[in-house]
N, C-alpha and C positions, 0 to 999 in steps of 0.2 A: 787879507783881513779887513782892510779899509774898504775894499770893494763890497764885501759882505755887509758891513755896517751901513754903508751908503744905500745899498739896495733895501735893507730893512727900514731905514729911515724914510726913503723916498716913497716906498710902497707900504707904509705903515697901515694906512686905512684898509688896504687890500687884505693883508694877512689877519688883521683884527676882525674884519668882516667875515672872512672864511671861518675863523674860530667861532664867531657868534652864530653863524648859520649852523655849524656843527652842533653847538650847544642847544639851539632851539629844537633840533631834531630829537634830542633825548634829554630834556632838562631834569635836573635834580629838584625834588620837591622842596620848595623854599617859601618863606613868608614874604620874601622880597618881591617887588614888582619887576617886570622885565626891564623897565627903564633903570632901576637901581642896579640890577644885575649887569646890564651893559656898561653902566658907569664904572662898576667895579672892574670889569674886564679891561676897559680902556686904561684905568689906573694901573693895573698890573702890567699892561703892555708898555706904557710910558716909562714906568720905573725900571722895567727890564731893559729898555733902550739906554737909559742912563747908565746902568751897570755895564752893558756891552761896550758903550763908547768910552768908558773909563780905561785909560792905559795903565793906571796904577791899581793893582789888585787891592791895596790897602784902602783905597777910596771907594771901592765897591760896597754895596749894601743898601742901595736905595730900595730895591724890591723887598728885602728883609724888613726894613723899617716900615714900609707901607703895609706889609702883611701884619706886622705887630700892632700898628695903630688901628687897623681894622678890627682885630680881635679884642683889643683892650677898650674899644669904644663902647660906651654904655647905652642902655635904652634900646628902643626898637631898631636902631640903626646897626646893631651888632650883628655881623653876618654869621651864619652857621659855618662850622669847620668844613662840612661836606661841600658846601658851595664854593668856598675858596680853593680847596684842594682840587676839586673837579675842574674849575676854570684854569688853574695853573697847569694841570696835566694836559688839557686840550690845547692851551696856548703853546706849550713846549712842542707838541706834535705838529702844529701848524707852522711854527717857526722853522722847524727842521724841514718840513715839506716845502715851504716857500724858498728857503735857501737852496735846497737841492734842485728845485725847478729853475731858479733864476741864475744860480752860480755854477751848479754842478756838484761835484763831490765836495763835501764840507771839509775844510782843513782841520787837522788834528788840534791845532791851537784854538780855533773858534769852538770846536766841539768841546774841548776841555773847559774853556771859559763858560760856555753855556751850561755845561753840566754842573760846574761849581756854583753858578748863580742860582740855578733851580734847586740844587741840593741844600744850599744855605737857606733858601726861602722855606722849603719844606721842613727843615730842622727848626727854624724859627717858629713856624706855625705849631709844630709839635710841642716845643718848650713852653710857649706862651699859653697855648690852649691847656696844657697840663697844669699850669699855675691857676688858670681860671677854674678848671674842674676841681682842683684841690681846695680852692677857696669855697666853691659851692658845696663841696662835700662837708667841709667844716660847718657851714651854715645849716646844711641838712641835718647833721648830727646834733647840733645845738637845738634845732627845732624839735627833733625827736625826743630829746631829753626834756624839753619844756612840756611837750605833750604828755610824757610819762608822769611828770610831777603833777600836772593839772589833773590827769586821770586818777592818780593815787589820792590826791586831796579830795576830789569829788566822791570817790568811792568811800573814803573814811566818813565823810559827812553823811552820805546816804545810809551807811550802815548804822550810825548812831540814831538818826532820825527814824529809820525803819523800826528799830527795836523799841523805841519809846512809843511810837504811834500804835504799834500792834498791841501793846499791853497798856494802853492809856486807860486810866480810870474815868475818863470823860466819855460819855455817850457820843459817838461820832457816826455820821452817815454821809454818803455821797449821793448827790442828786444831779440829774441831767438838766438841760436848759428848761425843760417843762416841769421841773420839780418832782420828777418821778425818782423814787429811791433806787439806786443801783448797787449800793453796798451798805452793810449794816454791821457794826462791830459788837463784841460781846457785851460791853457795858450798856449799849442801847437796848439790848434784849433784857438785861437785868433791871434797867430803869423803867421801861415801858411795858414789859411783859410780852411784847410781840417777838416772835421768831423771825429770822431773816426771810424764810419762805413766805411769811404773811405780809411782809412789807416790800419785798423786791417788786419793782415796776408799779408800785402804788404811790399815790400822791402823798408827799410828806405833810401836806396841809391837814390830813386826817388826824394828825397828832395833836393839833391845837384846838382850843376852844374857839367859839365864834369870834369874840372880840379880839383875841390874840391872833387869830388867823388873818383878820383885816390889817392889824398892825404889822404882822410879819410880811404880808404882800406889799404893803406900802413901803417898807424899808427895802425889800428886794428890788422893787422897781426904781429905786433911787440909783444914782450913779456911783455910789461909794463902792470901792473894791472890797472893803471889809466892814462888816456890821458886827458890833460887839456889845455885850452887856444889855441885851434885851431881856426884860423880865416878862415871860409869857407863861400862860397856863397850858399844860399839856394834859391830854386825856389818856390814861393808861388803858390797857386791854381790859382790866378789871372794872373799868368805869370810873375809877378814882381819879380825881383831879389833883395835880401837883404843880407847884410853882417851879419854873426852871429858868436858869440863866442861859440864854441862847446866843451863840456867835456864828457868823457866816463868813466864809472866805470864797471868793470867786477865782476860778482858774480858767483863764482864757487862752485858747489855742490860737496859733497863727492862721486861723481860717475865720472868715466873717461869720458872726453869730454862733460860733462853736465854743461853748463854755459849759462848765458845770460847777456845782456848789459843794463845799465841804461844810456841813452843819454840825455843831457840837452843842450838847445839852448838859448842863450841870443841875442835878436835883437839889434845889435849895432847901427842901424840907429835911434833907438828911445832913444839912451842913454842920450841925452841932456834933453829930456822931463822927464826922470826918475831921473834926478840929485838929486832932493830933497829926493828921496828914495834910493839913492845909497848904503847907509850903510846897510839897511835892505836887499836889493837885494844881496849884497856881502855875507851877512851872510847866506842867503838861498841858494845861488849858491854854497858856500862852503859845506853846509849841503848836497846839491844834489850830489856833487862830492864824498863825503865820505859815502853816504848812503849805497852803496854796501858793503863796508868793515864793517860798523857798524852793518848792519843786519846779516852779516856772523859772526861777533864777538858775537852778541847776541844769534844767533842760537846755537853755540857750547856749551855755558854754559847751555842753556835750555836742550840740549840733554844729557849733563852730569848730570844735576839734575834728569832728567827722569831715567837715568841708576842707580843713587844712590837710588832713590826712589824704583826702582824694586828690587835692591839688599837688601835694608832694608826690603821690604815686604817679600822677600823670607826668610830672616833671622828670622823675627817675626813669619812667618808661621810654622817654625820648632820648636817653643818653647812651644808646647802644647796648651791647651785651658785655657784662662784666660780673665778676664775683661780688663786687661792691654793690652793684645794682640789685642782684638777686638777693643778697642778704638783707638789704634795706627794704626791699619789697616784701620780704617775708616778715620783717619786723612791723611794717605798716599793716600787713594783713592781720597780725596779732593785735595791733592797736585798734584796728577797725572792729575786730571781733569783740574786744573788751568794751568798746564804745557801744556796740549793739547790746552787749550784756547789761551794761549800766542802764541803757534806755529801757530795756526789758524790765529791769528791777524797778525803775522809776514808775512805770505803768503799774507794776505789781504792788508797789508800796501805796500808791494812790487808791488802790482798790480796797484797802483796809479789810482784807479777808481774815477772818479769825480761824482759830484752830478747828472749829466744828465744820468748817467749809473746805478743809483740805481735800484735794482731788487725789484719791488713792489709786494706785495701779501697781501691778507686779514689777518690782525693781530688782535687777541683778546687782546686788550690793557690791560684789567683788569687782565687776567692771567699773562701776561708778566711783568706788573708793580709790581704785588704782588710778583712774583718770584724774581725780581730785588731787591725789598725792603728787602726780606729775606736774599739775598746774602750780601747786604750792612750792615745788622744788626750786623754781626760779627765784622766788622771793627768799626762800631759805638759804639758797646758795650765796646771796648777797651778804648774809650774816655768817657765812661759813658753817651753816647748820645742815646736817644730813637728815632727809626724811626717808626712812626705809619701810617698805611695804612688803608684807608676806601674807600668803593666803594658802590654806589647805585645800580648798575646793570652792566652786561657784555655789552661791546660795541666793534664794529669792525671798523678798519680804514684801508686804503691802505698805506702801508709803507714797507720800508726795515728795519725790526726790529733790526738786528745786528748793523746797523748804527744809527738808531733812539735811541737805547738803550744807545749808547755812548753819545748822547745829554743829556739824563736824568742823566747819570752818572756824566757828567761834572757839572750839577747843584748841585747834591747831594754832590759831592766832595768839591765844593766850600762852601757849607753850613757846612760840617763837619770841614773844615779848619777854617771857620770864627767863629763857636761856640766855638771851643776849647775843653771844657769838660762840663759835667753836663748840657746838653741842650736837645732840642727836635726838631725833624723834622716831620711835618705832610704832608702826601700825600693824597689828596682827589680827587676822580674821580666822576664826575656827568655828566648828559646830559641836555643841555639847548637849546631848539629850534633847534633840529636836528644837534647839534654840541656837540662833546665830550669836556668837560672842565676838565683840570687837574691843580690843584693848589698845589704847593710845598711851604710850609711855614716853616720858622725856627725862633727861638727866639734868634738869634745871635745879634751882635752889630749893624747890619744894614749897609747901604751904604750912604755915604755923598751925598747930592744933586748935588754937582759939579761933582761928579764921575758917578752918576746914568745915566746921558744922554750919557755917552761914553762907557758903559760896553759892548755893542755889537760891538764896533769898533775893527778891527784887530789891534793887537799889543798894545792895551791899557791894562795896568795892574797896580794894586796898590801893587803887591807883589814884594819883592826884587829879587826873583828868578823866577818870572813868565814870560811866553812867550806872554801872551795877545791874545791867539788864541782860548781858550776854549769856551767862550760864543759866539764868532763870528761863530765858527764851529757849535755850538749848534743851533744858529738862522738859519743858512743856511740849516742844515739838516731838521729842522722843516718846513721851508718854502718849501723845495723840496718835502715834504710829504703833501703839501697843508695846512699846519698849520700856526698858528700865535703865537707869544710869546710876553708877556709884563712883566714888573717888577715894583713892588712898594716897597719902602723901606724908613724907617726913622731911623736915628741914635738912638740906644738904644731900638728900637722896632722891630727889626728883618726885614726879607725880605720875599716877596711873589713873586713867579713866576707863571704866569697864561699862560697855553698853551692850545690851542684849535685846533681841527681837524674836518673835515667833516666826518660824520658817513656813513658807507656803509652797505648794506644788505649782510651779508656773504653768504647767500644762493644764491645770484645772481652773486657772484664773481667767475670767472673760475680760 
């Protein structure tokens, strides 16, 4: 035994070098430099010798302590588990080979000691690395929860602002960097007489009188991000001149010289007629002024969330194969998908497309409603609410599904909020006399009779923090698709929404 230990000590550099050369022939991919890797190998060998020389088994453990310190070290110096395990395995092989060549047959005593030392080291690596992985898993789960909360908050903000902007009583238009009109809302048509097709890709300067045009250009060329309360004369399609209150917001993208303008007009000549609604108009005008900044502020966190999700995905991808990794990658895929959807909606909201500009196509309402119900089931399950979907057959309608989907989502969200917990929502699709009938029934508390007749009116709400636009937008979207909506409800017996659409033959729709 002493002879073997002396041989190992006297020829330490020899068997360390042979291990190193073997390592270089097929190295494990590592962010460590060769110098750092060789230093780690030498440390493993030195602490191995300390344990081998110890005559008292209770005093052994130098190799275990060294491995533990390496794993627990923080920063860029922390070695990967594969690097340390691979070096230990190769070191064991070359120690056995060296002793076999120099001494002959290894004694059972030495073989047992060597086996115990290496087994303890491997067990230590497994235990400590397991602690590290569990800690990182907790951090990953906390980050995922934070991402979910941020995503939900942003989605709620976007929903509210989208509904208010779409139905704004303020004439609103989007212009590119050259002041060419890119979008035109319904109030702009009512105020000026110009249809969207007459103004799109035309200069917004055509709306202003000569003197007002010069003042408008002067303010646009200034460095102010927001321009408000400009009193300018606009020339309507009829040739009539009207005084308007003009506000401009700039939205600047993260690209040089890439920006566009959101311009809002309030017809001051009709101010007296709108006095009863002045408070609501002021609120929406203020919202119109800050829309650009708010959309920009919303876009930045979404981009950051996407970056964190990508980083987290890369981090999980490098942790080997496990059920935990697969499940979390699936969650990250869903988060990324929702981020993409929110980004898509942001671009869509900025477009200010009105109902007359919906892009209709043939829609299989059965497939789309079923998919929407499955998406909503996750949120519903958190409140212990069931969403049940039944369908008699497939049916096609003409609709702009992304917009029509928002109408159905408004109804379902209202039901989820009304039920609270432990309830049920039933969605039933059927065909009656060439019309598609969709009934959405919940077993919530119902709606009071005095409120039921007002639920589709704009700005009517029974919620303390509600905006009163959800069901109004829902009705207008359904009407724009040729549909009808009705509601029945009794306190304590739930609520039923019935929506109907004319059916189309998908085969004849181009």
